[in-house]
C-alpha positions as CSV (number, residue, x, y, z in Angstrom):
1,M,94.0,119.9,88.8
2,P,95.8,121.3,85.7
3,R,99.5,121.1,85.5
4,N,102.2,123.0,84.1
5,I,104.5,120.1,82.7
6,E,107.8,122.5,83.2
7,W,107.3,121.9,87.0
8,E,110.1,120.3,89.0
9,I,110.6,119.2,92.2
10,P,114.2,120.7,94.1
11,S,116.7,118.3,93.5
12,E,117.4,118.4,97.6
13,L,114.1,116.6,97.8
14,Q,114.2,114.4,94.9
15,P,114.8,110.4,95.6
16,K,118.3,109.0,95.1
17,P,118.9,105.3,93.0
18,A,121.9,105.3,95.6
19,D,119.2,105.3,98.6
20,C,116.8,102.6,97.1
21,A,117.2,99.2,97.0
22,F,115.1,98.7,94.3
23,D,115.5,100.2,90.5
24,L,113.9,103.4,91.3
25,D,113.5,104.6,87.5
26,N,111.9,101.9,86.2
27,T,109.3,101.8,89.1
28,L,108.8,105.4,88.8
29,A,107.9,104.7,85.2
30,G,104.9,103.0,86.5
31,V,103.6,106.3,87.4
32,L,101.2,107.4,84.7
33,G,100.0,111.1,83.5
34,L,96.5,111.0,83.7
35,Q,93.8,113.6,82.2
36,A,90.1,113.7,82.0
37,T,87.5,115.4,80.4
38,I,83.8,115.5,82.5
39,P,80.8,116.6,80.7
40,E,79.5,120.1,81.8
41,D,76.1,118.8,82.8
42,A,77.6,116.1,85.0
43,F,77.2,116.2,88.4
44,T,80.3,116.7,90.0
45,A,81.3,119.2,87.2
46,Q,80.7,122.2,89.4
47,T,82.7,121.2,92.2
48,L,85.5,119.2,90.5
49,G,85.6,120.9,87.3
50,T,85.3,119.4,83.7
51,E,89.3,119.2,83.2
52,R,90.7,117.3,85.4
53,A,94.6,116.1,85.7
54,G,96.7,113.7,87.9
55,S,98.5,110.5,87.8
56,G,97.5,107.0,88.0
57,V,99.5,103.9,88.4
58,L,99.7,100.7,86.5
59,I,99.5,97.9,89.0
60,R,98.9,94.9,86.3
61,R,100.4,94.5,83.0
62,D,97.2,94.3,81.0
63,G,97.0,98.1,81.0
64,L,94.9,98.1,84.8
65,V,95.4,101.8,86.5
66,L,94.9,102.7,90.1
67,T,94.2,106.3,90.8
68,I,92.2,108.4,93.0
69,G,88.9,108.4,92.2
70,Y,87.6,112.1,91.9
71,L,90.1,112.7,88.5
72,I,87.7,110.4,86.8
73,T,84.4,110.3,88.4
74,E,82.0,110.7,85.2
75,A,84.6,111.0,82.9
76,E,83.8,110.9,79.1
77,S,87.3,110.9,77.9
78,I,90.6,109.5,79.6
79,W,94.1,109.8,78.3
80,L,97.5,108.2,80.0
81,T,100.8,109.4,79.2
82,S,103.8,107.9,80.3
83,S,107.2,109.3,81.0
84,V,108.9,107.0,78.5
85,G,106.7,108.5,75.9
86,G,103.3,107.8,74.1
87,A,100.0,108.3,75.0
88,V,96.9,105.8,75.2
89,P,93.0,106.3,75.9
90,G,91.7,105.1,79.2
91,H,88.0,104.1,79.8
92,L,86.9,104.5,83.1
93,L,86.0,100.9,85.3
94,A,85.1,101.6,88.7
95,Y,84.9,104.4,91.4
96,D,84.7,103.3,95.3
97,Q,82.8,106.1,97.1
98,E,84.3,104.8,100.5
99,T,87.8,104.3,99.9
100,G,88.3,106.9,97.0
101,F,90.1,104.3,94.9
102,G,89.4,104.8,91.2
103,L,89.7,102.4,88.3
104,V,90.8,102.7,84.6
105,Q,91.6,100.3,82.0
106,A,94.4,101.6,79.3
107,L,93.0,100.7,76.1
108,G,96.4,100.3,74.5
109,R,99.9,99.4,75.1
110,L,102.3,101.0,77.7
111,A,105.7,100.2,77.5
112,V,106.3,100.3,81.4
113,S,106.3,97.5,84.4
114,P,103.6,98.0,86.8
115,I,104.5,98.9,90.3
116,E,103.6,95.5,92.6
117,L,101.2,96.3,95.5
118,G,102.5,96.3,98.9
119,T,99.7,95.3,100.3
120,G,100.5,93.8,104.0
121,V,103.7,96.5,104.3
122,R,103.9,98.2,107.5
123,V,103.5,101.3,107.0
124,G,104.0,103.6,110.2
125,A,104.9,107.1,111.5
126,G,108.8,107.4,110.7
127,D,108.7,105.1,107.7
128,R,111.0,106.7,104.6
129,A,108.6,106.5,101.2
130,I,108.6,108.0,97.8
131,I,105.7,110.0,96.8
132,A,105.7,110.5,92.9
133,A,103.3,111.9,90.2
134,E,104.2,110.9,86.5
135,G,107.9,112.2,85.4
136,G,110.2,110.3,86.9
137,R,112.6,111.4,89.8
138,R,112.2,115.0,88.7
139,H,108.6,114.7,89.8
140,A,109.0,112.8,93.3
141,I,110.0,113.5,96.5
142,A,111.9,111.4,98.7
143,A,109.1,111.6,101.8
144,T,108.6,110.5,105.7
145,V,105.2,109.0,107.0
146,V,104.3,111.4,109.7
147,A,101.1,109.8,110.7
148,R,98.6,106.8,110.5
149,Q,95.6,108.1,111.9
150,E,91.9,108.8,111.1
151,F,90.8,111.3,108.3
152,A,87.2,112.8,108.1
153,G,86.0,114.6,105.0
154,H,83.5,117.5,104.7
155,W,82.2,115.5,101.6
156,E,80.4,112.4,103.7
157,Y,83.9,110.3,103.7
158,L,86.1,108.8,106.3
159,L,89.4,106.8,106.4
160,D,90.2,105.2,109.9
161,R,93.9,105.2,109.1
162,A,95.0,107.0,106.5
163,I,98.8,108.1,105.7
164,F,100.1,111.3,106.2
165,T,103.4,112.2,104.9
166,A,105.7,115.1,104.4
167,P,107.2,117.2,102.8
168,A,104.0,117.7,100.8
169,H,103.9,116.8,96.9
170,P,102.6,120.1,94.5
171,F,100.5,117.1,92.7
172,W,99.0,114.8,94.6
173,G,95.7,113.7,93.1
174,G,96.6,109.9,92.0
175,A,100.2,110.3,93.0
176,A,101.8,106.7,93.9
177,L,103.2,106.6,97.5
178,I,106.2,103.7,97.4
179,S,107.7,101.9,100.2
180,S,111.5,101.8,100.8
181,E,111.3,98.2,98.6
182,G,109.6,99.8,95.7
183,M,106.0,98.7,96.3
184,L,102.7,100.6,96.2
185,I,101.3,101.2,99.3
186,G,98.7,103.9,99.0
187,I,97.2,106.5,96.2
188,G,97.6,110.3,96.9
189,S,94.3,112.1,97.5
190,L,94.6,115.6,99.4
191,H,97.0,118.2,100.2
192,V,95.9,119.0,103.9
193,Q,97.7,120.5,107.4
194,H,98.3,118.4,110.1
195,S,99.3,118.7,113.7
196,S,100.4,116.6,116.4
197,G,100.2,117.6,120.1
198,R,102.1,120.8,120.4
199,Q,103.7,120.9,116.9
200,L,102.7,123.5,114.6
201,R,100.6,123.0,111.6
202,R,102.7,121.6,108.6
203,D,101.8,121.0,105.0
204,V,101.1,117.1,104.4
205,N,99.7,114.8,102.1
206,M,97.0,112.5,102.7
207,V,97.0,109.0,101.2
208,V,94.7,106.0,100.8
209,P,96.3,102.9,102.1
210,I,96.5,100.0,99.4
211,D,95.6,97.6,101.9
212,L,91.9,99.2,101.4
213,L,92.0,97.7,97.6
214,P,92.6,93.7,97.6
215,A,88.9,93.2,99.7
216,I,86.9,95.1,97.0
217,L,89.1,94.7,93.7
218,D,87.1,91.9,92.2
219,D,84.1,93.6,92.7
220,M,85.0,97.0,91.2
221,L,86.4,95.2,88.3
222,T,83.1,93.1,88.1
223,Y,80.2,95.5,89.1
224,G,82.2,98.8,88.5
225,R,81.8,99.6,92.4
226,P,82.1,97.1,95.5
227,N,79.1,95.0,96.0
228,R,77.8,96.2,99.0
229,P,74.8,98.1,100.3
230,P,75.5,101.9,99.4
231,R,75.6,104.6,101.9
232,P,72.9,106.6,103.0
233,W,74.0,110.4,101.5
234,L,72.9,113.6,102.1
235,G,74.6,115.8,100.3
236,L,75.8,117.7,103.3
237,Y,79.0,119.7,103.8
238,A,79.7,119.8,107.4
239,A,82.9,120.8,109.9
240,E,84.4,120.2,112.7
241,V,84.6,123.0,115.5
242,E,87.5,122.0,117.5
243,D,87.8,124.7,120.1
244,D,83.8,123.9,120.7
245,N,83.7,120.1,120.2
246,A,80.8,120.6,117.4
247,V,79.3,119.8,114.1
248,V,78.0,122.4,112.2
249,V,76.4,122.7,108.8
250,A,78.4,124.5,106.2
251,G,76.9,123.9,103.2
252,M,74.4,121.6,100.9
253,S,74.6,120.3,97.6
254,E,71.8,121.8,95.3
255,R,70.8,118.4,94.1
256,G,71.1,116.3,97.6
257,P,68.3,115.7,99.8
258,A,69.4,117.8,102.5
259,I,68.9,120.9,101.0
260,K,64.9,120.0,101.3
261,S,65.2,119.6,104.8
262,G,65.1,123.1,106.1
263,L,69.0,122.8,107.2
264,R,70.5,126.2,106.9
265,P,74.6,126.8,107.1
266,G,75.6,127.4,110.8
267,D,73.1,124.9,112.1
268,R,74.8,122.9,114.9
269,I,74.5,119.2,115.0
270,V,74.1,117.5,118.0
271,A,73.1,114.4,117.7
272,V,72.0,111.7,114.9
273,R,68.6,110.2,116.6
274,D,69.6,110.1,119.9
275,E,73.1,109.3,119.9
276,P,75.5,112.5,120.2
277,V,78.3,113.7,117.8
278,S,80.8,115.9,118.6
279,T,83.4,115.2,116.1
280,L,83.1,115.3,112.1
281,A,84.0,111.5,112.0
282,S,81.6,110.3,114.8
283,F,79.0,112.1,112.8
284,W,79.4,110.2,109.4
285,R,79.3,107.1,111.6
286,R,76.1,107.5,113.1
287,V,74.8,108.7,109.8
288,W,75.9,105.6,107.7
289,A,74.9,103.3,110.5
290,S,71.3,104.7,109.8
291,G,70.8,102.3,107.3
292,P,71.5,101.6,103.9
293,A,70.8,104.0,100.9
294,G,67.3,105.6,101.2
295,S,67.1,105.3,104.8
296,E,65.6,108.2,106.9
297,V,68.0,110.2,108.8
298,V,67.0,111.9,111.8
299,L,69.4,114.8,112.8
300,Q,68.9,116.9,116.0
301,V,70.2,120.3,115.8
302,V,70.5,123.9,117.3
303,R,69.9,127.0,115.4
304,D,69.7,130.6,117.6
305,N,69.6,128.0,120.9
306,D,66.5,126.6,119.4
307,A,66.7,122.6,119.5
308,R,64.7,121.1,116.7
309,T,64.5,117.9,114.8
310,V,65.4,117.5,111.1
311,R,64.4,114.3,108.8
312,I,66.2,113.5,105.7
313,A,65.2,110.5,103.2
314,S,69.1,110.0,102.0
315,T,69.9,108.5,98.7
316,D,72.3,106.6,97.0
317,R,74.9,109.4,96.1
318,T,76.0,107.1,92.6
319,R,72.5,107.7,91.3
320,M,73.0,111.0,90.6
321,M,76.3,110.4,88.5
322,K,77.0,109.7,84.8
323,A,77.8,105.7,84.4
324,P,81.1,105.0,82.8
325,R,80.4,104.0,79.1
326,L,82.6,102.4,76.4
327,H,83.3,104.5,73.3
């Protein structure tokens, strides 16, 4: 997401050092700017673009940077910048499809301190936090956690307990969610709308919780991805019709297996094999329960009141993408 370097968070929304029990400016300096260039023939180039910009967070003194993976997927070059000055190249280490986390190794010295991981810090609705992009206080928002709940994405993605914060940060990709103790408790992923009960929808940020990182970090550093069987990928974009308790086909990747199956946009998905689905979350869980990547996924769909069975030979999504390479 391209950024204008002149932007600034309104002063009344910026965090204040007097409200923090930690060194605010020193902590915010650990949030870095990130620029990535992706080849035009990359699998994700059409959907995510070839020039991507956001933030990353220094989490170790040896230059390990945590970010949101869509910024760096298939990147051929990465540059990291610091609010205290200087820029260094980075190397793409890993991207986890399931959590959305990405790792970059800085290939030069960064004159800032890492932010301590807040794994185990309890995060719930009503908690105060800071969501920060690179640039210090001017690019940070004093926020509140408005919800901890399930999030299902249309691109075959699901988090059991995502963090939602408000006010929404305008440049959320890879931004740091920092606890009231000054620890990293999440990485910014999306700008979405959220509603609770009878409340009107409001703009919020969806943040990936840092608690998901420890279980996969060693594998990501060793193998470039978690050492587990990859989930079956369909190349299917699905949408949830809330008023109708239905899941419908919204589109398909031109290079994914679903496009060869006979599915059409607007088809209503009613079951995976014999298991009914009525929400996006239940649909993805049923798909992934079909077995590892390569398994056949059987969908029961309805088109124009006509029921039909669709069989899709799934694949491993990472096989479609360019692997990291060191220059």
